[in-house]
C-alpha positions in Angstrom: 8.5 -6.5 -101.1 11.5 -4.3 -100.5 11.3 -1.7 -97.7 11.8 1.8 -99.1 13.5 4.5 -97.0 11.4 7.5 -96.1 13.2 9.6 -98.7 12.5 7.1 -101.5 9.7 6.5 -103.7 8.1 3.0 -104.1 7.7 2.0 -107.8 4.6 0.0 -108.8 7.1 -2.9 -109.4 8.2 -2.8 -105.7 11.5 -1.2 -106.3 12.7 2.0 -104.6 14.1 5.0 -106.2 15.3 8.3 -104.8 12.1 10.4 -104.0 13.4 13.4 -106.0 13.2 11.1 -109.1 9.5 11.3 -108.9 8.0 13.5 -111.7 11.3 14.7 -112.7 10.7 13.9 -116.5 13.1 10.9 -116.4 12.0 7.3 -116.3 13.7 5.8 -113.2 11.3 2.9 -112.4 11.3 0.0 -114.8 7.5 0.2 -115.0 7.6 4.2 -115.5 5.5 4.6 -112.2 7.7 7.4 -111.0 6.3 9.4 -113.8 2.6 8.5 -113.9 0.1 11.0 -112.7 2.5 13.8 -112.8 1.4 17.2 -114.0 4.4 17.8 -116.3 6.0 20.9 -114.7 9.1 22.2 -116.8 12.0 23.7 -115.2 12.9 27.4 -115.6 15.3 26.8 -118.3 12.7 24.8 -120.4 9.7 25.5 -122.6 6.5 23.6 -122.1 5.0 22.5 -125.4 1.2 22.4 -125.8 1.5 18.7 -125.8 2.8 18.9 -122.3 6.4 17.9 -123.2 9.3 20.0 -122.0 12.2 21.0 -124.2 15.3 23.3 -123.7 14.1 27.0 -124.0 17.0 27.7 -126.4 15.3 25.4 -129.0 12.2 27.5 -129.2 11.9 29.7 -132.4 15.1 28.2 -134.0 13.5 27.3 -137.3 13.4 23.5 -136.4 10.4 21.7 -134.7 11.2 20.0 -131.4 7.9 19.8 -129.8 5.6 16.9 -131.1 2.8 19.5 -131.9 5.3 22.1 -133.2 4.3 24.6 -130.8 8.0 25.6 -130.1 7.9 27.5 -133.6 4.5 29.0 -133.1 4.2 32.9 -132.5 7.9 33.5 -133.0 9.2 37.0 -133.7 10.7 37.6 -137.0 14.3 39.4 -136.7 15.4 41.9 -139.1 16.4 39.5 -141.7 14.0 36.8 -140.7 16.6 34.2 -140.1 20.1 33.8 -138.5 23.4 32.9 -140.3 24.6 29.4 -139.5 27.3 30.8 -137.3 24.7 32.7 -135.4 22.4 31.9 -132.4 18.8 33.2 -132.6 17.7 34.8 -129.4 14.0 34.4 -128.3 13.1 37.8 -129.4 14.7 37.3 -132.9 18.0 38.9 -132.2 20.9 37.2 -134.0 24.2 36.9 -132.0 27.7 35.3 -132.7 27.2 31.5 -131.7 30.4 31.7 -129.8 28.6 34.0 -127.3 26.1 31.2 -126.4 27.1 29.7 -122.9 29.8 32.1 -122.4 28.5 32.9 -118.9 27.3 36.4 -120.1 24.0 37.4 -121.2 24.2 38.5 -124.7 20.4 38.2 -125.8 18.0 40.8 -124.4 16.2 38.1 -122.3 19.5 36.2 -121.5 18.3 33.0 -123.3 21.9 32.5 -124.7 22.7 31.3 -121.4 19.8 28.9 -120.8 20.4 25.1 -120.8 24.1 25.6 -120.6 26.1 23.0 -118.6 28.1 24.8 -115.8 
């Protein structure tokens, strides 16, 4: 059996992975043991579905179901027109902004959710 470093996690298979990979939502051990027994904690820029899954926060209330249980579309506020145009981004509060304002390093939505989940 392979000896793991103090900063590593030992998979049930005996393999070693970085300790930070434990419970990160990504399967790193071939046997998935790095994700077993985790209380699925979502990141700040993620929404926790009732099912326990985590999705990017900008996917909630977008008119499409991403959570297996559909909870990302529950209790969504309705904007003035009810929906945004194809060239617009729908903010969490229902406000529609130009899609080009998404991920432009400036908060345009009242809650700043147009900047969540962006790659820097």
